[in-house]
C-alpha positions in Angstrom: 5.6 102.5 92.9 8.1 104.4 90.7 10.1 102.8 87.9 13.2 103.6 89.9 11.9 101.3 92.7 11.9 98.2 90.5 14.5 95.5 91.2 13.7 93.4 88.2 16.0 93.7 85.2 14.5 95.2 82.0 15.4 93.7 78.7 14.3 95.2 75.3 12.7 92.7 72.9 12.8 93.5 69.1 14.7 93.3 65.9 14.9 96.9 64.7 18.5 98.0 64.9 17.7 101.7 65.3 15.3 100.8 68.1 17.8 98.6 69.8 20.4 101.3 69.6 18.0 103.8 71.2 17.3 101.4 74.0 21.0 100.8 74.5 21.4 104.5 75.2 19.2 104.0 78.2 21.2 102.6 81.1 18.0 101.1 82.6 17.9 98.6 79.8 20.1 95.7 81.0 19.9 93.4 78.0 18.2 92.5 74.7 16.2 89.6 73.2 15.1 88.8 69.7 13.8 85.8 67.7 13.4 84.7 64.1 9.8 85.8 63.9 10.7 89.4 65.0 13.6 89.4 62.6 11.5 88.3 59.7 8.9 91.0 60.4 11.7 93.5 60.5 12.8 92.4 57.0 16.1 90.9 58.1 17.5 88.8 55.2 21.0 87.8 56.6 20.7 86.4 60.1 24.3 86.4 61.0 25.2 89.7 59.4 22.3 91.3 61.4 23.5 89.7 64.6 27.0 90.8 64.2 25.8 94.4 63.5 23.8 94.3 66.7 26.7 93.0 68.7 29.0 95.7 67.3 26.5 98.3 68.6 25.8 96.5 71.8 29.0 94.9 73.0 28.6 94.8 76.8 25.0 93.8 77.6 23.4 90.4 77.1 21.8 89.8 73.7 19.9 86.6 72.9 19.9 85.1 69.4 17.9 81.9 68.7 18.7 78.8 66.8 16.2 77.8 64.1 17.1 74.2 63.3 14.5 71.6 64.1 16.9 68.6 64.3 18.5 68.5 67.8 21.9 67.7 66.4 21.8 70.6 64.0 20.4 72.8 66.7 23.5 72.2 68.8 25.8 73.0 65.8 24.0 76.3 65.3 24.1 77.1 69.0 27.9 76.6 69.1 28.3 78.9 66.1 26.1 81.6 67.6 28.0 81.4 70.9 31.2 82.4 69.0 29.7 85.7 67.9 30.3 87.5 71.1 31.0 87.1 74.8 27.7 88.7 75.7 25.6 86.3 73.6 22.9 84.1 75.1 21.9 81.3 72.8 18.1 80.8 72.7 17.1 77.2 72.6 13.3 76.3 72.3 12.1 74.0 75.1 11.0 71.5 72.4 11.4 71.3 68.6 8.4 71.5 66.3 7.6 67.8 66.8 7.3 68.2 70.6 10.7 66.6 71.2 12.2 68.0 74.4 15.5 69.8 73.7 17.0 68.7 77.0 20.0 67.0 75.5 21.0 70.2 73.6 20.4 72.3 76.7 22.5 69.9 78.8 25.3 69.7 76.3 25.6 73.5 75.8 25.3 74.3 79.5 27.9 71.8 80.4 30.2 73.4 77.8 29.8 76.8 79.5 27.5 78.2 76.8 24.9 80.5 78.3 21.5 79.4 77.0 18.2 81.2 77.0 15.6 78.4 77.0 12.6 79.9 75.3 8.9 79.2 74.5 8.4 77.8 78.0 4.8 77.6 79.3 4.6 75.1 82.1 6.3 74.3 85.5 6.7 70.7 84.2 8.9 72.1 81.3 10.9 74.2 83.8 11.5 71.1 86.0 13.0 69.3 83.0 15.1 72.3 82.0 16.5 72.7 85.5 17.7 69.1 85.5 19.7 69.9 82.3 21.3 73.1 83.4 24.8 73.1 84.8 25.1 74.7 88.3 28.1 76.6 87.2 26.9 78.2 83.9 24.6 81.2 83.8 21.3 80.6 82.0 17.9 82.2 81.4 14.6 80.4 81.3 12.0 82.4 79.4 8.4 81.7 80.4 5.8 83.2 78.1 3.6 84.7 80.8 1.7 86.9 78.4 0.6 84.0 76.2 -0.3 82.1 79.3 -2.6 85.0 80.3 -4.1 85.0 76.7 -5.5 81.5 77.6 -7.4 82.9 80.6 -5.0 81.6 83.1 -3.3 83.7 85.8 0.5 83.5 85.0 1.7 84.8 88.4 1.2 81.4 90.3 2.8 79.7 87.3 5.9 81.9 87.4 6.2 81.6 91.2 6.2 77.8 90.8 8.8 78.0 88.0 11.0 80.1 90.3 10.8 77.5 93.0 11.8 74.8 90.5 14.8 76.8 89.5 16.0 77.4 93.1 18.5 74.6 92.8 20.2 76.4 89.9 21.3 79.7 91.4 22.9 80.9 88.2 19.6 80.5 86.2 17.4 83.5 85.9 13.7 83.4 85.3 12.4 85.7 82.6 8.8 87.0 82.1 8.3 87.0 78.3 5.5 88.4 76.1 4.2 91.1 78.4 1.0 92.8 77.3 1.1 96.0 79.4 3.3 98.0 81.8 1.5 96.4 84.8 3.1 93.1 83.9 6.4 94.6 85.0 5.0 94.8 88.5 3.5 91.3 88.1 6.8 89.9 87.1 8.6 91.4 90.1 5.8 90.1 92.4 6.2 86.6 90.9 10.0 86.7 91.7 11.3 86.9 88.1 14.8 88.2 87.6 14.1 89.7 84.2 11.2 90.9 82.0 11.7 91.5 78.3 9.4 93.9 76.6 8.9 95.7 73.3 9.9 99.3 73.0 6.3 100.6 73.1 5.8 99.0 76.5 9.2 100.1 77.8 8.4 103.7 76.7 5.4 103.7 79.1 7.6 103.2 82.2 7.7 106.9 82.6 4.0 106.7 83.7 4.9 104.8 86.9 3.6 106.7 89.9 1.8 109.3 87.7 -1.0 111.2 89.5 -4.3 109.8 88.2 -6.2 113.0 88.5 -3.6 114.7 86.3 -3.7 111.8 83.9 -7.5 112.2 83.7 -7.2 115.9 82.9 -4.6 115.2 80.2 -6.9 112.6 78.6 -9.8 115.1 78.6 -7.6 117.8 77.1 -6.4 115.3 74.4 -10.0 114.6 73.4 -10.9 118.3 73.3 -7.8 119.2 71.2 -8.4 116.4 68.7 -12.0 117.3 68.3 -11.1 120.9 67.6 -8.3 119.9 65.3 -10.7 117.8 63.3 -13.1 120.6 63.0 -16.0 118.6 64.4 -19.3 120.3 65.0 -22.8 119.2 65.9 -25.6 121.3 64.5 -28.9 121.4 66.4 -31.7 119.5 64.6 -34.7 121.4 63.2 -37.0 119.9 65.9 -34.6 121.1 68.6 -34.5 124.6 67.1 -38.3 124.8 66.9 -38.6 124.0 70.5 
């Protein structure tokens, strides 16, 4: 398979503005996601100012920004504010708050109001079933299932994602997103599972050029890399005295 054969939409995940701009220059990248953890790691101090700067640079592809309130009422207030920042904004709502309270009422309220949500931190089909019941049939939405983290627990995420897709079938405007990929092969896995979108960090997306690469050529390039690095380091192995005597 070549990367050009993929039907799944590729989103870039990150909070580095320069990196986001670089990915925006690539027409294969159809959207962007971020979250408060990524933004904190990137040193973002002013959440709204950063978001508006991103939307100025990326005005015409979906960009997801997440609420960070824990109270459901305040979560809805933040979501409505974030939704005003741009027509291409998806508002990320966690499937539960930090106290395990299902955020269904917020999802229902926003979706009914025509606000495009991206329900995030989803791990189970049971959660997707509840989310689907809250989504308006008329409003586009994204449901982000953290397949990579599911795999980290020793479980195969592909059957999980397939079941999630079946549960969303009654919401044709909802798209299933494979989140937290660990390697390029997950792009193939996500497509096989029936996902509409996969979001990945720039380092994973940069490897898409390897799709379909001849493995014998790749083997040779790897050997050449080892050889060049050993030479550049000036490594040598002198024969031992016992070996010389023999």
